[in-house]
N, C-alpha and C positions, 0 to 999 in steps of 0.2 A: 504494500500500500504506500503510495507516494504522499509527500507532505501536502500536496494539493487536495488530497481527499479528506483532510482534517480542517474544520473551520472552528475558530474560537468564538464562542458566544458567551454573553453574561447570563448567568443563572443566579438570581439574587445577588449576593455580594461576591460571587466567585466567577472567574473566567474558566470555561470548560471547553476542551477540544472535543468536537463531535465529528465522528467519522461518517462520511457519506451524506452530509447535510445538503450540499449543493445539488447532488444528483437527485435526491428525494424531492427537493423543492422544484427542480426542473420537471420531474415526472408528474408531480401533482399540480403544476401551474395551470394547466388547461381544464382538467376535469373537476377541480375543487375550488376554483376561483369564486364561485357564487354560492358555495355551500355554507351552512351555519358554522360559526366559530368552533363550537364544541365538537362537531363532526370532523372538521379539519384537524383540530388538536388531537383527537383520538387517533386519526389515521397517521398523523406525524409521529405520535408516540409509538404506535404499532410498528411502523416501518423502521424508525430509528432505533428502536429497542433491539432489533436483530443484530446490530453491529456495535452498540454502545451499552455500557452498564448504566442503568437508571435506577437509583435507589428508590425503593417503594415510598418512603416518607417524603421524598422530594419530587414525586411523579407530577404533581400539579404544577410545581415551579418549572420543571423541564417542559411540560406541555405549554405553559404560558410563553416561555422563551421561544419554543419552536414556532408557535403561532405568530409571535412578533416577527421572527425571521421570515416566515412565509409571507406575511403582509408587506414587509420591507422588500422582499424579492419581487412581489407583484407591483410595487410602487403605490400601495394603498396606505391610507393613514394608519398609524400604529403608535402605541405607547413607546416612548424611548426607554431603553434600559436605564435603570437608575443605579448608578455606581455608588457604592458605599466607599467614600474616600476619594482619592485622587486618581484620575484616569488620564493617561497621556498617550497620544498616538503620533507617531512619526509617519508621514505619508511620503513614500518614495520607493522606487523599484530596486534600490540597492546601489545607487551610484556612490561615489566617494563622499559627496556632500551629505547625502541621506544617512550613510553609515556614521559619518563624523557627528552629525546632530544627535543620533542615538547614543553614541559614546559620550558626548559632552553631557547629555541629560543624565546618564547613569552616574557619571562622576559628580555632577552637582547634587543629585539626589543622595549620593553616598556622603558627600560633605555635609549636607543638611540633615542627614539621618532621616530622610523621608521614605515612607512606604507608599508605593503607588503601583497601579497596573500600567506597565509600559508595553505598548504594542507597536511593532514596526509593520505597517500595512504596505505590502509590496505588490499586491494584485491590482493591476491598472483599472479593472472594472470596479473594484471596491474603492479605490482612490477617487474615481470619477463621481461616486455617490456623495462626496464631500463638497463638490463644486469648486475645488481649488484649481487654479490654472498654472501653477508652478510647483516645482519640487526642489528641495524638500519642503514639506509643510508640517507645522506643529499645531496640534490640537490638544488643549488642556481642558478637561471636564466639558467637552463639547464645544468649546469656543476656539475658533481659528486664531492663533496668536501670531503666526509668521508664515509667509509663503515665499519661496524662491531663494532663500538664503539661510545660513546658519547664524542665529543670533549669538551675541557675545555671552560669555559665562555670566557676566553681571546681569544681563537682561534675563537669562534663564533663571538665575537665582531670585531676581525680583518677582518674576511671574509665579514661580513655584512657592515662594514664601507668602505672597499675597493670597494665592488660592488656598494654601494650607491654613492661613490665619482666618479665612472666611468660613471654614468648615465648622459645623455645629460642635460645640464642646471643646474647641481648640482656641488657645490664646486668650 
């Protein structure tokens, strides 16, 4: 199984790798696009349970996340995944600048002792969903902070400490 067959999605406060999600979404796109949500969710759980371990107590959470991803895939309105904490995305296919931004972020996070979900989105179709026209791009908690350049370490520190200080129960 290749790396392309695994898609990371947020389920509650965790990011989980799901095998075969893209192919299941493609298979179901036509026949299920007008079905009720509970039917879609049930079918997604059934199909994705074949290749993925889904703990019984978390079945509803997985089902909701799968339904959200299905709606996203179809371009329909959906609830955004709510990240508990700090979520950082670097958008870029893996050029030197994109990799440098990811490395700089990890170093700044380490210096600040920050815990965050850091994801490097390399798939061009996935990058396109964010509507940015240059790479690398930096998204912190859903907000585009920078496009087309690697910001300075000072700027990264400012953004990360500002966002960290705004979280409930912090500072």
